[in-house]
C-alpha positions in Angstrom: -0.1 0.7 0.1 1.2 4.3 -0.2 1.9 6.0 1.0 -0.5 7.5 3.5 -2.5 11.1 2.4 -5.1 12.4 4.7 -7.9 14.1 2.6 -9.9 15.0 5.7 -11.7 18.6 5.3 -10.8 19.0 1.6 -13.8 19.6 -1.0 -14.7 18.4 -4.0 -17.3 19.5 -6.1 -20.3 19.4 -3.1 -18.9 16.5 -1.0 -16.9 17.1 2.4 -14.3 14.6 3.5 -15.5 13.9 6.9 -12.9 11.2 8.0 -12.0 7.9 7.0 -14.2 5.7 7.0 -14.2 1.7 5.3 -11.0 -0.7 4.0 -11.8 -2.6 1.1 -9.2 -6.0 0.3 -6.5 -4.0 -2.2 -4.8 -2.2 0.5 -6.7 0.4 0.4 -9.7 2.6 1.8 -13.3 5.3 2.0 -13.7 8.1 2.2 -17.0 9.5 4.2 -18.3 12.5 2.3 -21.1 15.2 2.5 -22.8 16.4 0.4 -23.8 20.5 0.8 -26.8 18.6 0.5 -26.6 16.5 4.4 -26.5 13.2 2.0 -23.3 10.7 3.8 -21.9 8.6 1.2 -18.6 6.6 1.4 -16.0 6.3 -1.7 -12.9 6.3 -3.4 -10.1 9.3 -3.5 -9.0 8.3 -6.8 -13.1 8.9 -8.0 -13.2 12.1 -6.1 -9.8 13.0 -7.0 -11.3 12.5 -10.5 -14.3 14.4 -11.2 -16.8 11.4 -11.2 -18.4 12.0 -8.4 -19.3 15.8 -7.4 -22.4 16.0 -5.1 -25.4 13.1 -4.6 -27.5 12.2 -7.1 -30.7 13.7 -5.8 -28.7 16.9 -5.8 -26.7 16.2 -8.8 -30.2 15.7 -10.8 -32.0 19.4 -9.2 -29.6 21.3 -11.3 -30.8 23.1 -14.2 -29.8 23.2 -17.8 -29.0 26.5 -18.6 -27.5 28.6 -21.7 -24.1 26.8 -21.9 -24.6 22.3 -21.8 -21.5 22.4 -19.3 -23.0 24.4 -16.7 -24.2 21.7 -14.9 -23.0 18.4 -13.4 -22.1 16.2 -16.9 -23.9 13.3 -16.7 -21.1 11.8 -19.3 -18.6 9.7 -16.6 -19.1 6.0 -18.5 -19.3 7.6 -22.4 -15.9 7.5 -25.4 -15.4 11.1 -24.4 -14.7 10.7 -20.5 -13.5 7.4 -21.2 -9.9 8.7 -23.1 -10.1 11.9 -20.4 -9.8 9.3 -17.9 -6.9 7.9 -19.6 -4.8 9.9 -20.9 -4.7 11.7 -17.2 -4.0 7.9 -16.3 -0.7 7.1 -19.2 0.8 10.0 -17.8 0.5 10.9 -13.8 -0.3 7.7 -13.0 3.4 5.6 -12.4 0.8 2.2 -12.3 -0.7 2.2 -15.0 0.3 0.6 -18.3 1.3 2.8 -20.9 2.7 4.7 -17.5 6.8 4.1 -19.1 5.6 5.6 -23.1 4.2 8.8 -22.1 4.2 10.3 -17.9 7.6 8.9 -17.2 8.6 10.9 -20.5 7.7 13.5 -19.4 4.6 13.4 -21.6 2.1 15.1 -19.0 -1.8 16.8 -19.9 -1.8 20.6 -18.6 -3.5 21.4 -15.5 -6.9 22.7 -17.1 -7.8 19.3 -18.4 -6.4 17.7 -15.8 -8.1 19.6 -13.7 -11.2 19.7 -14.6 -13.1 16.7 -17.2 -15.4 19.7 -18.7 -12.6 21.9 -19.6 -11.7 19.2 -22.1 -14.9 18.7 -23.4 -15.6 22.7 -24.1 -11.8 22.4 -25.9 -12.2 19.4 -28.0 -16.5 18.3 -27.9 -17.3 15.0 -28.4 -15.3 11.5 -29.2 -15.9 11.6 -32.6 -16.8 8.5 -34.7 -13.4 5.7 -35.0 -11.4 8.4 -33.2 -9.5 8.9 -31.1 -7.8 11.7 -29.1 -3.9 12.7 -30.7 -1.1 15.1 -30.8 -0.1 16.8 -33.3 3.7 17.3 -32.0 4.2 13.7 -30.1 7.1 15.3 -28.2 4.6 17.8 -26.3 1.5 16.7 -24.6 -1.9 16.9 -24.0 -3.4 20.9 -24.5 -5.6 22.8 -27.0 -3.5 23.6 -29.5 -1.6 20.3 -29.6 -5.3 18.1 -29.9 -7.0 16.7 -32.7 -9.4 13.4 -32.8 -8.0 11.4 -35.9 -8.2 8.3 -37.3 -5.4 4.8 -36.5 -4.2 5.5 -39.4 -3.4 10.0 -39.0 -2.6 8.9 -35.6 0.2 5.7 -37.2 2.3 9.1 -39.1 2.4 11.7 -36.2 4.7 8.1 -34.2 7.9 10.1 -33.6 9.3 7.2 -35.7 7.9 8.2 -39.1 8.9 10.6 -41.6 8.7 14.5 -41.5 10.4 17.0 -44.2 13.7 17.3 -44.2 14.7 14.2 -42.2 17.5 11.9 -44.5 17.4 8.4 -44.4 19.7 6.5 -46.2 20.8 10.0 -48.5 17.0 10.9 -49.1 15.9 13.9 -48.2 12.2 14.7 -47.2 11.0 17.7 -49.2 6.7 16.6 -49.1 4.8 14.1 -47.3 1.2 12.0 -49.4 0.3 10.8 -46.0 -2.5 8.7 -47.5 -0.4 6.8 -49.6 2.3 6.2 -47.0 4.1 7.9 -50.2 6.8 10.9 -50.3 9.0 12.7 -51.6 12.1 13.1 -51.9 16.0 14.6 -53.3 19.4 12.3 -53.6 21.8 14.9 -51.2 24.6 13.5 -53.4 22.9 13.4 -57.2 19.4 15.5 -56.7 18.0 12.6 -58.4 14.2 13.4 -57.5 11.5 9.9 -56.4 8.4 9.3 -54.5 8.7 5.8 -52.8 6.9 4.9 -50.1 8.6 5.9 -46.6 9.6 1.9 -45.7 11.5 2.4 -49.2 13.6 5.6 -48.3 14.0 4.4 -45.6 15.9 0.9 -46.3 16.6 1.2 -49.8 19.8 4.1 -50.9 19.6 5.7 -54.1 22.2 4.2 -57.1 25.1 6.7 -57.0 25.6 5.5 -53.6 27.3 2.9 -55.7 29.7 6.1 -57.6 30.3 7.6 -54.4 34.6 6.4 -52.8 
């Protein structure tokens, strides 16, 4: 079990932490929480910190929808969009997550604005489109509005760190243009200046014929 962190008297939405509650088999325990209306309930710390519960069901159902759909409890905890938000936070900030070594351990983080509130993420990114996942435009940077978009799996594969980029050089071929829909690129030989259009995998594995004459 990890280091104990006392969150007594902290406030999460409508919940105020009263005291430590019952122990659960995985080595943690629940917290006894009091809603602003007086309702008492036991909740896990991670449920509160992730914003999965911000008040009792009765209080949440009473909140009215104003001109903005983000003005009330989102009720989206079981939606694909919420799962995306939860997953990026886990792999960037939870060392126990299986994806942490590829994200958080490499310095990839979720911006404070998104990490602290799902509704901020939802406002910036909107609903997750069908068959698409969140994608970072620059894979070396973290998750924030200007660096994220919804992409298909094919588009995401193009954005991996090991993909070709403009001006990169492979086997003497300098990439000058990319054709992402066809997985091809236009390249120039840095020795003889020959121009070719080939599959990116071919540019990485085959040199220009002029290399045979270079001493």
